[in-house]
C-alpha positions in Angstrom: -42.5 -49.6 15.8 -40.9 -48.2 12.6 -43.0 -44.9 12.8 -42.1 -44.3 16.4 -38.3 -44.9 15.6 -38.4 -42.3 12.7 -40.3 -39.8 14.9 -37.7 -40.2 17.5 -34.9 -39.8 15.1 -36.6 -36.6 13.8 -37.0 -35.3 17.2 -33.4 -35.8 18.1 -32.3 -34.0 15.0 -34.5 -31.1 15.6 -33.3 -30.9 19.2 -29.6 -30.8 18.1 -30.5 -28.2 15.3 -32.3 -25.9 17.9 -29.4 -26.1 20.4 -26.9 -25.2 17.8 -28.8 -22.2 16.6 -29.4 -21.2 20.2 -25.7 -21.3 20.9 -24.9 -19.2 18.0 -27.6 -16.5 18.6 -27.6 -16.4 22.4 -24.6 -14.0 22.7 -26.4 -11.5 20.5 -29.8 -11.6 22.3 -28.8 -12.4 25.9 -29.0 -8.7 27.0 -31.6 -7.6 24.5 -34.7 -6.2 25.9 -36.8 -5.7 23.0 -37.5 -7.4 19.5 -35.8 -10.7 20.3 -37.9 -12.8 18.2 -37.5 -10.3 15.4 -33.7 -10.4 15.8 -33.8 -14.2 15.7 -35.7 -14.2 12.3 -33.4 -11.6 10.6 -30.3 -13.1 12.0 -31.2 -16.8 10.6 -32.4 -15.4 7.2 -29.5 -12.9 6.8 -28.9 -11.4 4.3 -32.4 -12.1 3.0 -33.7 -9.0 4.7 -36.7 -8.6 2.6 -37.8 -12.3 3.3 -37.5 -11.6 7.0 -39.3 -8.3 6.9 -42.2 -10.0 5.1 -42.4 -12.7 7.7 -42.4 -10.2 10.7 -44.9 -8.0 8.8 -47.4 -10.9 8.2 -47.2 -12.4 11.7 -46.9 -8.9 13.3 -43.6 -9.5 15.0 -42.4 -6.1 16.1 -38.7 -5.1 16.3 -39.6 -3.2 19.6 -41.8 -6.0 21.2 -41.0 -6.7 24.8 -39.9 -10.2 25.9 -43.4 -11.0 27.1 -44.9 -10.1 23.7 -42.6 -12.5 22.0 -43.2 -15.3 24.6 -47.0 -14.7 24.0 -46.4 -15.2 20.1 -44.4 -18.4 21.0 -47.3 -19.7 23.1 -49.8 -19.0 20.4 -47.8 -21.0 17.9 -47.2 -23.9 20.3 -50.8 -23.6 21.0 -51.5 -24.4 17.3 -49.7 -27.7 17.8 -51.7 -28.9 20.6 -55.2 -27.4 20.1 -56.7 -30.5 18.6 -55.1 -33.7 19.7 -57.4 -35.8 17.5 -56.4 -33.8 14.4 -55.1 -36.2 11.7 -52.1 -34.1 11.2 -51.0 -34.4 14.8 -48.4 -37.2 14.1 -46.5 -34.6 11.9 -46.3 -32.2 15.0 -45.4 -34.6 17.7 -41.9 -34.7 17.0 -41.5 -31.0 17.1 -43.4 -30.8 20.4 -41.3 -33.7 21.9 -38.0 -32.0 20.7 -38.8 -28.8 22.3 -39.6 -30.4 25.6 -36.5 -32.7 25.5 -34.2 -29.7 24.9 -35.7 -27.6 27.6 -35.3 -30.6 30.0 -31.6 -31.1 28.9 -30.6 -27.7 29.3 -32.9 -26.5 32.1 -30.3 -27.2 34.9 -27.8 -25.1 33.2 -29.8 -22.1 32.2 -31.5 -19.5 34.3 -35.2 -18.6 33.8 -34.4 -15.7 31.4 -32.3 -18.0 29.2 -35.2 -20.5 29.1 -37.5 -17.8 27.8 -34.9 -16.8 25.1 -34.6 -20.6 24.1 -38.1 -20.9 23.7 -38.2 -17.7 21.5 -35.4 -19.0 19.4 -37.1 -22.2 18.9 -40.1 -20.5 17.6 -38.2 -18.4 15.5 -36.6 -21.5 14.0 -39.9 -23.1 13.4 -41.1 -19.8 11.6 -38.2 -19.5 9.3 -38.0 -23.4 8.7 -35.5 -25.9 9.2 -33.7 -25.4 5.8 -33.1 -21.8 6.7 -31.7 -22.9 10.1 -29.2 -25.4 8.4 -28.1 -22.8 6.0 -27.5 -20.2 8.9 -25.3 -22.7 10.7 -23.4 -23.4 7.6 -22.6 -19.8 6.9 -21.7 -19.4 10.6 -19.1 -22.2 10.4 -17.8 -20.9 7.1 -17.1 -17.5 8.8 -15.3 -19.1 11.8 -13.0 -21.2 9.4 -12.2 -18.1 7.5 -11.5 -16.2 10.7 -9.2 -19.0 11.9 -7.4 -19.2 8.7 -6.7 -15.4 8.8 -5.2 -15.8 12.2 -2.7 -18.5 11.1 -2.0 -16.9 7.9 -1.0 -13.2 7.5 -3.4 -11.2 5.5 -2.2 -10.3 1.9 -3.1 -6.7 2.8 -0.5 -6.8 5.7 2.4 -7.7 3.4 4.2 -4.9 1.6 3.2 -5.1 -2.1 6.2 -5.5 -4.3 6.2 -3.1 -7.2 6.4 -4.7 -10.6 9.1 -2.8 -12.6 8.2 -2.0 -16.2 10.8 -0.8 -18.5 10.0 1.8 -21.1 11.6 3.6 -24.1 12.1 7.2 -24.3 12.3 8.2 -27.9 13.6 11.7 -29.0 14.3 13.6 -32.1 16.9 16.3 -31.4 19.5 18.5 -33.3 22.7 16.8 -33.8 24.5 19.5 -31.8 22.7 18.2 -28.6 24.1 14.6 -28.6 27.9 15.2 -29.0 28.4 13.7 -25.5 25.9 10.8 -25.8 27.3 7.5 -26.5 25.3 4.5 -27.8 24.9 1.6 -25.3 26.2 3.7 -22.5 24.4 4.8 -19.5 23.0 8.4 -19.3 22.0 10.3 -16.2 18.7 11.8 -15.5 19.8 15.5 -15.7 21.2 14.8 -19.2 17.9 13.1 -20.3 16.0 16.3 -19.1 18.2 18.6 -21.2 17.7 16.3 -24.2 13.7 16.5 -23.5 14.1 20.4 -23.5 15.9 20.3 -26.8 13.7 17.8 -28.4 11.7 18.5 -31.6 9.6 15.3 -31.2 9.1 12.9 -28.4 7.5 9.6 -27.6 7.6 7.5 -24.5 6.0 4.0 -24.6 6.6 0.3 -23.8 9.5 -1.5 -25.4 7.5 -3.4 -28.0 5.6 -0.3 -29.3 9.0 1.6 -29.4 10.3 -1.3 -31.5 7.3 -0.9 -33.9 7.6 2.7 -34.2 11.3 2.7 -34.9 10.6 0.5 -37.9 8.9 3.3 -39.6 11.7 5.8 -39.1 14.2 6.3 -42.0 17.6 6.0 -40.1 20.9 6.3 -41.7 24.5 5.1 -41.0 26.0 8.7 -41.1 28.6 9.7 -38.6 26.7 12.1 -36.3 29.8 14.1 -35.5 30.3 15.1 -39.2 26.7 16.3 -40.1 25.3 19.6 -39.7 24.6 20.7 -36.1 20.8 21.2 -37.1 20.5 17.8 -38.6 17.8 15.8 -36.8 18.9 12.8 -34.7 17.0 9.9 -33.3 18.0 8.9 -29.8 16.3 6.1 -27.9 16.9 5.6 -24.1 15.6 2.4 -22.5 14.7 3.3 -18.8 14.1 0.2 -16.3 11.5 1.9 -14.1 9.7 4.6 -16.1 6.1 3.3 -16.2 4.8 6.6 -15.1 6.2 8.4 -18.2 4.3 6.4 -20.7 1.8 8.3 -22.8 2.8 11.7 -21.4 2.4 14.4 -24.0 3.9 17.5 -22.2 7.6 17.7 -21.9 7.4 19.1 -18.3 5.1 16.2 -17.1 7.5 13.8 -19.0 10.5 15.2 -16.9 8.6 15.2 -13.9 8.0 11.6 -14.0 11.5 10.5 -14.8 12.7 8.0 -12.1 15.7 9.1 -10.3 16.8 5.5 -9.5 16.1 3.7 -12.5 18.8 2.6 -15.0 18.9 4.6 -18.2 20.8 3.3 -21.3 21.3 4.8 -24.7 19.7 2.0 -26.9 19.8 3.8 -30.3 21.5 6.9 -31.8 21.2 7.6 -35.5 20.6 10.4 -38.0 17.2 10.7 -39.6 17.3 10.9 -43.4 17.4 14.5 -44.4 13.9 16.1 -44.4 12.2 12.7 -43.7 9.0 12.7 -41.6 8.3 8.9 -42.1 7.1 7.5 -38.7 7.0 10.8 -36.9 3.2 10.8 -36.9 3.3 8.7 -33.7 5.5 11.2 -31.9 4.6 14.1 -29.9 5.6 17.4 -31.6 6.9 20.1 -29.4 
């Protein structure tokens, strides 16, 4: 009695499994004229194409086989189950036979003869690839459906405009004192004036704020009044630019000017004379 109950439960489980697989695959094969069994095997085993190819090669299941050829293979496989009723292994196969018959009875009234043939081929495909592969296939299908539903409810990240991250930079220039007579420390400076300073610079460097702070520590700056020193005296000017990321690392003045942002805030952060004839710290700068 216990053995019969277990067989019944196994048959019911297989019946439900085959129905679910058929429901998923049916739209793909309902109008297919050739290679139905091959398609079933490749679909269930996806993306393990090599495994599917090996199975089809060994069992001689062709991708161009007509429906009757696939049905013939199905009949051969079912024939293995019932060829020897007295075989000692028959009790292992019986649940499979019963489940196939039960499913065919339960859906026979709703399906046309063509769909019944397709169902038989799908069942044989399931038997060939194994129960574990069928379960994995259904799990992957459900996961794709959940992802699809989630994407319908929530807007995709790619559909939202990407907000630009503004990264401030420091433009550090060494220019003659005669070029900074109208420049005031801690005041804003417009882009056209910055371009003129770049054109007149002897050395230049554009980097992030942290690196600019480190480079500035190595410069020998003085507290001299810029308006009283020689016009040719070298002056250090640092301009912080709120949105100048494209300028970082540029080594050619023309390219540096081309990447100046026209809408960013530009402020003169530092303005001081270099100690006379000092080259300390300038090794990190680009020389014009």
